[in-house]
C-alpha positions in Angstrom: -45.2 40.1 111.4 -41.1 39.9 111.7 -39.5 37.6 108.8 -36.4 36.0 107.8 -36.1 34.3 104.2 -33.7 32.4 102.0 -35.4 31.2 98.7 -37.0 33.0 95.9 -40.7 32.4 94.7 -40.3 29.0 94.0 -42.7 26.2 93.0 -45.4 27.1 90.6 -47.3 23.9 89.8 -47.0 23.2 86.1 -48.6 20.3 84.4 -47.1 19.1 81.1 -48.8 16.9 79.0 -46.1 15.2 78.4 -47.0 13.7 75.2 -48.3 10.6 75.6 -50.7 8.9 73.9 -51.9 5.3 74.6 -52.0 2.3 72.1 -54.2 0.5 70.2 -53.9 -3.3 70.9 -53.6 -5.6 73.7 -50.2 -7.2 72.9 -51.2 -10.6 71.3 -48.9 -11.3 68.0 -52.4 -11.0 65.8 -53.7 -8.1 63.9 -55.9 -6.3 65.9 -59.6 -5.5 65.0 -61.2 -1.9 64.5 -62.7 -1.9 67.6 -59.6 -3.5 69.7 -57.6 -0.7 68.5 -60.4 2.0 69.5 -61.2 0.3 73.0 -57.2 1.0 73.4 -57.0 4.7 72.5 -57.0 6.8 75.3 -54.6 9.9 75.7 -53.1 11.9 78.4 -51.6 14.9 77.0 -52.2 18.0 78.1 -50.2 17.9 77.3 -41.3 27.4 60.7 -38.5 27.6 59.9 -38.7 29.9 56.9 -38.3 27.7 53.6 -40.4 29.0 50.9 -38.9 26.2 48.4 -38.9 22.4 48.7 -35.6 20.9 50.1 -35.1 17.0 49.4 -31.6 17.3 51.6 -31.0 17.1 55.0 -28.7 20.3 55.1 -28.0 21.5 58.6 -28.7 25.3 59.2 -27.9 27.9 61.9 -30.9 28.9 63.7 -30.8 32.5 62.2 -28.8 34.2 60.3 -25.9 35.9 62.0 -26.7 39.2 60.9 -28.1 40.8 57.6 -31.3 39.0 55.6 -32.4 35.8 56.3 -30.4 33.1 53.7 -26.9 35.4 54.4 -25.4 33.1 57.4 -22.3 32.3 54.9 -21.2 36.0 55.2 -17.4 35.0 55.2 -16.9 38.4 56.5 -18.5 37.0 60.1 -16.1 35.7 62.7 -16.0 31.9 63.0 -17.6 31.0 66.4 -14.6 29.6 69.0 -17.7 27.2 70.0 -17.2 25.0 66.6 -13.5 24.1 67.9 -14.4 22.4 71.3 -17.0 19.8 69.8 -14.3 16.6 70.2 -14.5 13.6 67.9 -16.5 12.0 70.9 -19.7 13.0 69.6 -19.3 11.1 66.1 -19.5 8.0 68.4 -23.9 8.9 68.5 -24.2 9.6 65.3 -25.0 7.3 61.9 -22.5 7.3 59.2 -25.0 9.5 56.7 -24.9 12.3 59.8 -21.6 12.4 60.5 -21.2 15.5 58.5 -23.2 17.5 61.3 -19.9 17.3 63.5 -18.5 20.4 61.1 -22.1 21.7 60.2 -24.4 23.7 62.9 -22.2 26.6 62.7 -22.1 28.3 66.3 -24.5 25.7 67.8 -24.0 25.7 72.0 -21.4 23.4 73.6 -22.2 22.4 77.3 -19.8 20.7 79.5 -21.5 19.0 82.1 -19.5 17.3 85.3 -22.5 16.4 87.8 -21.9 14.4 91.2 -24.8 12.4 92.5 -25.3 11.6 95.9 -25.2 8.3 97.9 -28.8 8.8 99.3 -29.2 10.2 95.1 -30.7 13.2 96.8 -28.8 16.0 95.8 -26.5 16.7 92.6 -23.5 19.0 92.7 -22.3 20.5 89.4 -20.3 22.4 87.0 -21.1 23.9 83.7 -18.9 25.0 81.5 -21.4 26.9 78.3 -19.9 28.1 74.9 -22.3 30.4 73.6 -22.2 31.9 70.4 -24.7 35.2 69.4 -26.3 33.8 66.4 -28.7 36.7 66.3 -29.2 40.0 64.3 -28.6 42.4 67.6 -25.9 42.8 70.2 -26.9 40.8 73.1 -26.8 42.1 76.7 -27.4 39.3 78.5 -27.5 35.7 78.1 -30.4 34.0 79.6 -30.4 30.5 81.5 -33.5 28.3 82.9 -33.3 26.9 86.3 -36.1 24.7 86.1 -35.8 22.6 89.6 -37.2 25.5 91.1 -40.1 25.2 89.3 -40.5 21.2 89.3 -40.5 20.7 93.4 -36.9 20.9 94.2 -34.0 23.8 93.7 -31.3 24.4 92.1 -28.6 27.3 93.2 -26.2 28.8 91.4 -22.6 29.8 92.2 -19.1 31.0 90.8 -21.0 32.6 87.6 -18.2 33.7 85.3 -18.2 34.8 82.0 -14.8 34.6 79.9 -13.2 34.1 83.4 -14.4 37.4 84.4 -17.0 36.5 88.2 -20.5 37.8 87.1 -23.5 39.1 89.2 -26.9 37.6 87.7 -30.0 38.3 88.2 -33.2 36.2 88.8 -36.7 36.4 87.7 -39.9 34.2 87.7 -39.7 32.3 90.7 -35.8 31.8 90.0 -36.8 29.9 86.9 -34.8 32.3 84.9 -31.3 34.0 85.3 -29.8 36.9 83.5 -26.5 37.0 82.9 -25.0 40.0 82.3 -22.7 40.7 78.9 -20.1 43.4 79.7 -20.2 45.7 76.8 -22.6 43.1 74.6 -22.4 40.0 72.6 -22.0 41.3 69.4 -23.4 38.8 66.4 -21.3 36.0 65.4 -19.3 36.5 68.6 -19.0 33.6 71.0 -18.8 33.9 75.1 -17.4 30.8 77.6 -20.0 30.9 80.6 -18.9 28.9 83.6 -20.6 28.3 86.7 -21.3 25.7 90.2 -24.5 24.5 90.8 -26.6 22.9 93.1 -29.9 21.1 92.7 -32.0 19.4 95.2 -34.2 16.7 94.2 -38.0 16.7 94.5 -39.4 13.7 96.3 -43.5 14.7 95.5 -44.5 14.0 92.2 -47.4 16.8 92.2 -45.6 19.7 91.0 -43.6 17.9 88.2 -45.7 14.6 87.0 -43.0 12.9 88.7 -40.6 13.5 85.7 -37.7 15.0 87.9 -37.4 13.6 91.1 -36.7 10.6 93.3 -39.4 8.1 93.1 -39.8 4.5 93.9 -36.0 3.7 93.4 -35.5 5.7 90.3 -34.0 8.8 89.7 -35.3 11.1 86.8 -33.4 14.1 85.8 -35.4 16.2 83.6 -34.3 19.6 83.1 -32.1 19.3 85.8 -28.9 21.9 84.6 -29.1 25.3 83.7 -29.6 25.8 80.1 -30.1 28.4 77.2 -33.3 29.0 75.8 -34.2 30.1 72.4 -33.7 33.7 71.5 -36.7 34.4 68.6 -38.7 36.9 67.8 -39.9 37.8 71.3 -36.5 38.1 72.3 -35.5 35.8 75.1 -38.1 33.3 74.9 -38.8 32.6 78.9 -42.1 32.7 80.7 -43.5 30.8 83.7 -45.2 27.7 82.0 -48.9 27.2 81.9 -50.3 23.9 83.8 -50.8 22.2 80.8 -48.2 20.9 77.7 -44.4 21.1 77.5 -42.0 23.5 79.0 -39.0 23.1 77.0 -37.8 25.3 73.9 -34.0 25.5 73.3 -31.9 25.6 70.2 -29.8 22.4 68.8 -26.7 22.2 71.2 -23.7 19.6 71.8 -23.8 17.8 75.3 -20.1 16.1 77.0 -21.5 15.0 80.8 -19.2 13.4 83.0 -21.4 11.5 85.6 -20.2 10.4 89.0 -22.5 8.1 90.7 -22.7 5.2 93.0 -21.2 2.3 91.0 -24.0 0.1 91.4 -26.6 2.5 90.0 -27.4 1.6 86.7 -27.6 5.2 84.2 -29.6 6.0 81.1 -29.0 9.0 79.3 -29.2 10.8 76.5 -25.8 10.3 73.7 -23.7 7.6 74.4 -21.5 6.3 76.7 -17.9 7.2 75.5 -15.7 6.5 78.3 -15.9 4.9 82.2 -13.6 4.8 85.3 -14.5 3.2 88.4 -12.5 4.4 91.5 -13.5 3.8 95.9 -17.2 2.6 95.0 -17.8 5.3 92.5 -18.6 5.0 88.8 -17.4 8.2 86.6 -19.1 7.8 83.1 -18.5 10.3 80.3 -21.7 10.7 77.8 -21.7 12.6 74.6 -24.8 13.6 73.0 -25.7 15.8 70.2 -26.8 17.7 68.2 -29.5 17.6 70.4 -32.0 19.9 72.6 -30.9 18.8 76.1 -29.5 16.4 78.0 -31.7 13.8 80.4 -30.7 11.2 82.6 -32.5 8.6 84.9 -31.0 6.2 87.1 -31.7 3.3 89.8 -30.0 0.0 91.3 -32.6 -2.3 90.3 -33.0 -1.7 86.3 -32.4 -4.5 83.5 -31.8 -4.1 80.2 -32.7 -5.9 76.9 -31.4 -4.7 73.2 -32.2 -4.6 69.6 -31.3 -3.4 66.6 -32.7 -1.1 63.8 -30.1 -0.3 60.6 -26.9 1.3 62.3 -29.0 2.2 65.9 -28.9 -0.1 68.6 -31.9 0.0 70.6 -32.1 -0.3 74.7 -35.1 -1.0 76.7 -34.7 -0.7 80.4 -37.1 -2.0 83.4 -36.9 -2.7 86.8 -36.2 -6.5 87.7 -39.5 -8.2 87.5 -40.7 -6.6 84.4 -38.4 -7.8 82.0 -41.5 -9.3 79.5 -42.4 -5.5 79.7 -38.7 -4.4 79.0 -39.2 -7.0 75.9 -42.9 -5.4 74.7 -41.2 -1.7 74.6 -38.1 -2.7 72.7 -40.4 -4.3 69.9 -42.6 -1.4 69.9 -39.9 1.0 69.5 -38.0 -0.9 67.0 -41.0 -0.9 64.8 -41.7 2.6 65.5 -37.9 3.8 64.3 -38.5 1.7 61.4 -41.3 2.8 60.4 -40.8 6.7 60.8 -37.4 6.5 59.3 -38.7 4.8 56.1 -41.3 8.0 56.2 -39.4 10.8 57.3 -36.0 10.3 57.2 -33.6 7.7 59.0 -33.1 8.2 62.9 -29.9 10.3 63.1 -28.2 8.3 66.4 -26.6 5.1 67.1 -28.6 4.5 70.3 -32.0 5.0 71.3 -33.2 4.1 75.0 -36.3 3.3 76.3 -36.3 3.4 80.4 -39.4 2.9 83.0 -40.1 5.6 85.3 -42.6 6.1 87.7 -44.5 9.1 86.9 -47.9 10.5 86.8 -48.1 10.9 82.8 -47.6 8.3 80.6 -44.3 9.2 78.8 -42.1 11.9 78.0 -39.6 12.6 75.2 -36.0 13.3 75.3 -33.2 13.8 72.9 -31.9 9.8 72.0 -34.3 8.4 74.6 -37.9 8.2 76.0 -38.9 7.7 79.3 -42.3 5.4 80.0 -44.6 5.2 82.8 -43.8 2.0 85.4 -47.5 1.5 85.2 -47.9 0.0 81.8 -44.8 -2.4 82.7 -47.2 -4.7 84.6 -48.3 -6.5 81.8 -51.3 -7.9 83.1 -52.9 -4.6 84.5 -55.3 -2.3 83.1 -54.1 1.3 83.0 -56.7 4.0 82.8 -59.3 1.8 81.6 -56.8 0.3 78.8 -54.8 -3.0 78.7 -51.2 -2.4 79.3 -49.5 -3.5 76.6 -52.4 -1.2 74.2 -51.1 1.6 76.0 -47.8 0.9 76.1 -47.7 0.6 72.3 -49.7 4.1 71.9 -47.2 5.5 74.2 -43.8 4.5 72.7 -45.0 4.7 69.2 -46.3 8.6 70.0 -42.5 9.4 72.0 -40.7 7.6 69.3 -42.4 10.1 66.9 -40.9 13.0 68.9 -37.6 12.1 67.9 -38.7 13.3 63.9 -40.9 16.6 65.5 -39.2 18.0 68.9 -35.5 16.9 68.8 -34.4 17.3 65.0 -37.6 19.6 64.1 -38.0 22.2 67.1 -41.0 24.3 68.0 -42.2 26.7 70.6 -43.9 24.1 72.6 -45.6 26.1 74.6 -47.0 28.9 72.2 -47.1 26.1 69.2 -47.9 22.8 71.2 -50.0 21.4 68.0 -46.8 21.6 65.7 -45.0 18.5 67.5 -47.8 17.0 69.6 -50.5 17.2 66.6 -48.1 16.1 64.0 -46.9 13.4 65.9 -50.4 11.9 66.9 -50.3 11.7 63.1 -47.3 10.2 62.7 -48.6 7.9 65.4 -51.5 7.1 63.1 -48.8 6.0 60.1 -46.8 3.9 62.5 -50.4 2.0 63.1 -50.8 1.8 59.4 -47.4 0.3 58.4 -47.9 -2.2 61.1 -51.6 -3.1 61.1 -53.0 -2.1 57.8 -56.1 0.7 57.6 -57.9 -1.4 60.7 -55.0 -0.1 62.9 -55.1 3.5 61.7 -59.0 3.4 61.8 -58.7 2.2 65.6 -55.9 4.9 66.6 -58.2 7.8 64.6 -60.8 6.6 67.1 -58.7 7.8 69.6 -58.7 11.6 68.3 -62.4 11.6 68.1 -62.4 10.3 71.9 -60.4 13.2 72.7 -62.3 15.3 70.9 -65.5 14.3 72.5 -64.1 15.8 75.5 -64.5 18.9 74.7 -68.0 18.6 73.0 -66.2 18.4 69.8 -65.9 22.1 69.8 -64.3 24.4 66.8 -61.7 25.5 69.4 -58.5 26.5 67.1 -55.5 23.8 67.3 -53.3 26.9 67.1 -53.8 28.4 70.2 -50.6 29.1 72.9 -51.3 26.5 75.5 -52.2 29.0 78.7 -54.9 30.3 75.8 -57.3 27.0 76.2 -60.1 26.4 78.6 -60.1 24.7 81.3 -59.5 20.6 79.9 -59.6 21.6 76.5 -55.6 21.7 75.7 -55.4 17.8 75.4 -58.8 17.6 73.6 -58.0 20.1 70.8 -54.4 19.9 70.5 -54.2 16.0 70.5 -57.9 15.2 69.6 -58.8 17.6 67.2 -55.3 18.4 66.4 -54.2 15.3 64.2 -57.8 15.2 62.1 -56.8 18.5 61.2 -53.3 17.1 59.9 -55.5 14.4 58.3 -57.6 16.8 56.3 -54.4 18.7 55.1 -53.3 15.3 53.8 -56.8 14.8 52.2 -56.8 18.6 50.9 -53.4 18.2 49.6 -53.6 14.1 48.0 -51.5 11.9 50.3 -48.9 11.6 47.9 -47.8 15.2 47.9 -48.6 15.6 51.6 -46.3 12.7 52.5 -43.7 14.3 50.5 -44.8 17.8 52.0 -44.1 16.3 55.5 -40.4 14.3 54.3 -39.4 17.4 53.2 -40.7 19.6 56.1 -38.4 17.2 58.5 -35.4 17.3 56.3 -35.6 21.1 55.2 -35.8 22.0 59.3 -33.6 19.4 60.5 -31.5 20.7 63.7 -33.5 24.1 63.0 -36.9 25.7 64.8 -40.1 24.9 62.8 -43.0 27.4 62.9 -46.9 27.2 62.3 -46.3 29.6 59.5 -43.1 27.6 57.5 -45.4 24.7 57.6 -48.3 26.0 55.3 -45.7 28.4 53.5 -44.2 24.6 52.9 -47.1 22.6 52.7 -48.4 25.5 50.3 -45.2 25.2 47.9 -45.7 21.5 47.8 -49.4 21.2 46.5 -49.3 24.5 44.5 -52.8 25.7 46.5 -54.2 28.0 48.8 -54.5 26.3 52.2 -55.9 29.9 53.3 -59.5 28.3 54.4 -58.3 24.9 55.5 -56.0 26.7 58.1 -58.5 29.3 58.8 -60.7 26.6 59.6 -58.9 24.9 61.8 -55.9 26.1 63.1 -56.5 30.2 63.7 -60.1 31.2 63.2 -59.7 35.0 62.6 -63.4 35.2 64.4 -62.5 32.8 67.6 -62.8 34.7 70.9 -63.7 32.2 73.2 -64.7 29.2 74.2 -67.9 28.5 71.8 -71.0 27.9 72.9 -70.9 24.4 72.1 -68.4 23.5 74.4 -70.5 23.1 77.6 -68.8 25.8 79.3 -70.1 27.0 82.8 -71.7 30.6 83.2 -74.6 30.6 81.1 -73.6 34.6 80.0 -73.6 35.9 83.5 -70.2 36.8 82.8 -66.8 36.8 85.3 -68.0 38.1 88.7 -65.2 38.6 91.3 -65.4 37.5 95.1 -62.9 38.5 97.8 -62.2 38.1 101.7 -60.0 40.4 103.0 -59.1 38.8 106.3 -56.3 41.4 108.7 -55.9 40.8 112.3 -53.8 43.9 114.2 -54.9 43.0 117.9 -53.8 40.5 120.2 -54.3 41.3 123.6 -56.9 38.1 123.9 -53.9 35.6 122.9 -51.2 37.2 124.4 -49.1 38.3 121.8 -47.8 41.4 120.0 -50.4 44.1 118.7 -49.7 45.2 115.4 -51.5 48.8 115.6 -51.7 49.4 111.9 -55.8 50.2 111.2 -55.6 47.5 109.1 -54.5 49.4 106.1 -53.3 46.1 104.2 -57.3 45.5 104.0 -58.5 49.1 102.9 -55.2 49.1 100.2 -56.2 46.0 98.7 -60.1 46.6 98.9 -59.1 49.9 96.7 -57.3 47.9 94.3 -60.3 45.8 93.5 -62.8 48.5 93.3 -60.5 50.2 90.9 -60.1 47.4 88.9 -64.2 47.3 88.6 -64.8 44.9 91.1 -68.5 45.0 92.4 -67.6 46.7 96.2 -70.4 44.5 97.7 -69.0 41.2 96.6 -65.3 42.3 98.7 -66.0 41.2 102.7 -63.6 43.1 105.2 -62.8 40.9 107.9 -61.3 42.8 110.8 -59.8 40.7 114.0 -61.0 37.3 112.9 -61.1 34.3 114.6 -61.7 30.8 113.1 -65.4 30.6 113.3 -65.5 34.1 111.4 -63.0 32.8 108.8 -64.7 29.9 108.2 -68.0 31.7 108.0 -66.5 33.9 105.3 -65.1 30.9 103.4 -68.6 29.5 103.2 -69.5 32.6 101.7 -67.6 32.4 99.0 -68.7 28.8 98.9 -72.1 29.6 98.4 -71.8 32.6 96.2 -68.6 32.2 93.7 -68.9 30.6 90.4 -66.8 28.0 88.5 -65.4 31.1 86.4 -65.5 33.4 88.9 -62.2 35.4 90.3 -61.8 34.4 94.0 -59.5 36.4 96.1 -58.5 35.5 99.8 -55.9 37.8 101.6 -54.5 36.9 105.1 -52.6 39.1 107.3 -51.9 38.2 110.7 -49.0 36.7 113.0 -48.1 33.3 111.8 -48.1 31.6 115.1 -51.8 33.2 115.7 -52.6 31.1 112.7 -50.6 27.7 113.2 -51.6 28.0 117.4 -54.5 29.6 117.7 -56.9 28.8 114.5 -55.0 25.4 113.7 -54.9 26.3 110.2 -53.6 23.1 108.9 -57.0 21.1 110.4 -59.3 22.8 108.6 -58.6 25.5 105.7 -57.4 23.3 103.2 -61.2 21.6 103.6 -62.8 25.0 103.4 -60.8 26.0 100.3 -61.6 22.9 98.6 -65.0 23.6 98.3 -64.9 27.2 97.0 -66.3 26.2 93.1 -64.0 28.7 91.3 -61.1 27.6 88.8 -59.9 30.9 89.6 -59.2 30.8 93.2 -56.1 33.1 94.7 -54.8 33.1 98.1 -52.2 35.2 99.5 -50.6 35.1 102.8 -48.8 38.2 104.3 -47.5 36.3 107.8 -44.3 35.1 109.5 -43.7 31.9 107.3 -46.1 32.6 105.0 -45.4 29.5 102.7 -46.1 27.3 105.7 -49.6 28.1 105.4 -50.3 28.5 101.7 -48.7 24.8 101.1 -51.8 23.7 103.3 -53.5 23.8 99.7 -50.9 22.5 97.6 -52.6 19.1 97.3 -55.6 20.8 95.9 -56.3 19.0 92.5 -58.1 21.8 90.9 -56.8 25.2 89.2 -55.6 27.8 92.5 -52.5 30.6 93.0 -51.0 30.7 96.1 -48.7 33.7 96.8 -46.8 33.8 100.1 -45.0 36.8 101.2 -42.3 35.2 102.7 -40.8 31.2 102.6 -41.5 29.2 105.3 -38.6 29.2 107.3 -38.7 33.2 107.4 -40.7 36.1 109.0 -42.0 38.6 107.4 -42.2 42.7 108.2 -44.8 45.0 109.7 -43.9 48.2 109.6 -45.6 50.0 112.4 -45.9 54.2 113.2 -43.9 54.0 116.2 -40.7 52.9 114.2 -40.3 56.0 111.9 -40.1 54.0 108.9 -41.4 54.7 105.6 -43.7 51.9 105.2 -46.9 51.2 107.8 -48.0 47.4 107.5 -46.9 44.6 105.9 -44.4 45.8 103.5 -44.9 42.6 100.8 -48.8 44.0 100.9 -47.8 47.5 100.4 -45.7 46.5 97.1 -47.9 44.2 96.3 -50.9 46.5 95.9 -48.8 49.1 94.4 -47.5 46.9 91.6 -51.4 46.7 90.0 -50.4 50.7 89.2 -47.3 50.2 87.9 -46.8 49.9 84.0 -43.4 48.4 84.6 -44.9 45.4 86.6 -46.4 44.4 83.0 -43.5 42.1 82.0 -45.5 40.6 78.7 -46.6 43.5 77.7 -50.2 42.7 77.5 -51.7 46.0 78.7 -52.6 44.3 82.3 -50.7 43.6 85.4 -51.6 39.9 86.5 -51.6 39.0 90.3 -47.9 36.6 89.2 -46.4 39.9 88.0 -47.4 42.1 90.7 -46.0 39.6 93.1 -42.9 39.3 91.2 -42.3 42.9 91.1 -43.4 43.2 95.2 -40.5 40.7 95.8 -37.9 42.7 94.2 -39.0 45.6 96.0 -39.6 43.9 99.4 -36.0 42.6 99.3 -34.8 46.1 98.2 -36.3 47.7 101.4 -35.3 45.2 104.0 -31.7 45.6 103.2 -31.7 49.2 101.8 -34.1 50.5 105.1 -34.8 48.0 107.4 -31.0 46.2 108.1 -29.9 49.7 108.3 -31.4 49.9 111.6 -28.9 48.2 114.1 -32.2 47.9 116.3 -34.0 46.1 114.0 -30.7 43.8 112.4 -30.5 42.9 116.0 -33.5 41.3 116.1 -32.7 38.9 113.4 -29.2 38.7 114.7 -30.8 37.4 118.2 -33.2 34.7 116.3 -29.6 33.0 115.1 -30.3 34.7 111.6 -28.2 37.1 109.4 -30.3 37.7 106.3 -28.0 41.4 105.7 -25.5 38.4 104.6 -28.0 37.1 101.8 -28.8 39.0 99.2 -31.8 36.7 97.9 -33.5 37.8 101.3 -36.6 37.6 101.4 -38.1 35.6 99.4 -41.7 35.7 97.6 -43.1 31.7 97.1 -45.7 31.3 94.3 -47.3 28.1 93.5 -49.2 28.7 90.2 -51.9 25.7 89.5 -53.6 27.7 87.2 -50.5 28.3 84.6 -51.7 31.5 82.8 -51.8 35.4 83.9 -54.7 36.3 86.1 -55.6 40.1 86.0 -57.7 41.8 88.5 -59.6 43.5 85.8 -62.1 41.0 85.5 -62.9 42.0 81.2 -59.4 41.3 80.8 -59.2 38.1 82.4 -62.0 36.9 80.6 
């Protein structure tokens, strides 16, 4: 296997539970019955600020004090952030009168200036970004992190011309190229600001499988979900970056200000966070300037076919966009959005922006929240349709109501949506019930409440905590617990506190934590302050039961007490004289090292099958063995080391492997390929809807390297497999510090080490470098060569030590 490469670990299939809930009425202008409301209540989800005293006013606060103890943020000895002066008056256009104070508040909030050019075919973006960032933490920062989410969402993002205060710097990449470390020379002291500038190029996704249709170009609609380089939250974990789990949302950002200048084809209708503040036209292109902030992000959707209807709620213009021919759907969505904005403004605090947009996009989810706007699936705009068993108007109302509530709990009050998803999703579910109460009275609330019960029943009403991180929920339980059991907890909390006291508490939680980060701890502490009561028992019962250690027996989890087992097929072909290809005389070393790793992790040796010199029939037989023996909770590993050309031309890999793979019942299936164009073979299973993890030693346009003894280089066999196997005993690979090196972590470390070996050892030999040159490639000129490609549809760390994985 010889290989060339040019990208890093890309796609991890993650599924966000886009905060979507469904509605409860058929769209008739009459009050629904309880049965009507309950019948339409179907959800598709899965999608802390320290305040001890109640505070009745909406006072902007920094995310964290710059230095010293909490509450010391007004120390006049601290430097004034240079970022504050970069907020132009244009941001005032997007804020209602009572919120204009924010223009001089939120000291040190980041300011993003983004120039974006959308190609004529809408499939690529060119961008230039300048970020003014202030260290508002209590420690010196040696680097500032950025997330590059397109590299996880089926597209790609490449950064170039990176500068810090005008000086060129080289970033470091990790987490499948979705995290970029920008070094700060000498460290960035607390209270000090820095300007970070970069160019970026984005390839827009054209398949929904990796992103639920949130990012990409589909059916004539461009949806730009998390498309630009963005700084994540720095909290008690340090830079809060991780590979997002399969379910749940992926964003966790501080409040910032965004100025975007978008150049696009003239006929394109742009719908974006914030407000339009300027527009020019030249040569068939439009240049639109947008201002959004304070906000937790910036989103844009665009289509030539959008039409708009508008209304007004207080100082806010509400716009509803739909594709031509669906104007009736746009009108209905407008009415739902206006009603929800009115309800929540009266209950929690006035909506802060002068504009709110509802835009229809083609997505697999029902809806997704963004600052100042929400995207809603095209499905519900056909008002005569039934969407997932629910009449489209009813589905639309619940979805719009839920997403609008996120403007209060996600955008204004932020939270860690990966580690504490209940804090926005469960609260928003409950808030949507209040919208139904305001609009339809008790029957409306009871109907929406019925949807919570239905969701929870999908997990057999198991008493699984609502306060777990997304990745810790058993298969299928996240949506049932967070969206179903979660709002029932909020309701129970209201009953315990008394409804009037609870209503005052929730309003205070919103107002006292506006533009800050909320936590479950602060939520509870403030609630106890309002009711002057001890809520330990209630929170222990629902949110964080001390004795919880997994799925209770009542949840119907498979396995019957058998315990997780490991099953592996390790296939390697070294001899190719029968097919007129070059032999790889390495004595099946890759099988040997991986078997040793598995046995060291406690796997039963009898459940590890070595397959040497395999053909298609033999490989199919071993996959059948896995199908017959592995159970749903078991860990299954399939490794293949061979010439890529052998797999493609002789085995006809694409004609059989995906079907065989899909028959293996395990929900912890791992496929590792160390071949030429390895990613081309792992992608054969990318359409599998069941959980899996694939690891490709190199990308689909790259050749792998297998060291031979006669070459005199230190590694014999596949270079990736060598480092991958070694990583499981390397403590430095344990990036999350949980005491176990996961398969994902081992692959990430192996990528770095493989890359270094190729550049420092293999390319140092002229004869070997010439092999690449003769094929028209110059990998020595690409510092990211070679790349490992991970496709993670499991979304949680997989440790080979079975007890740890459980």
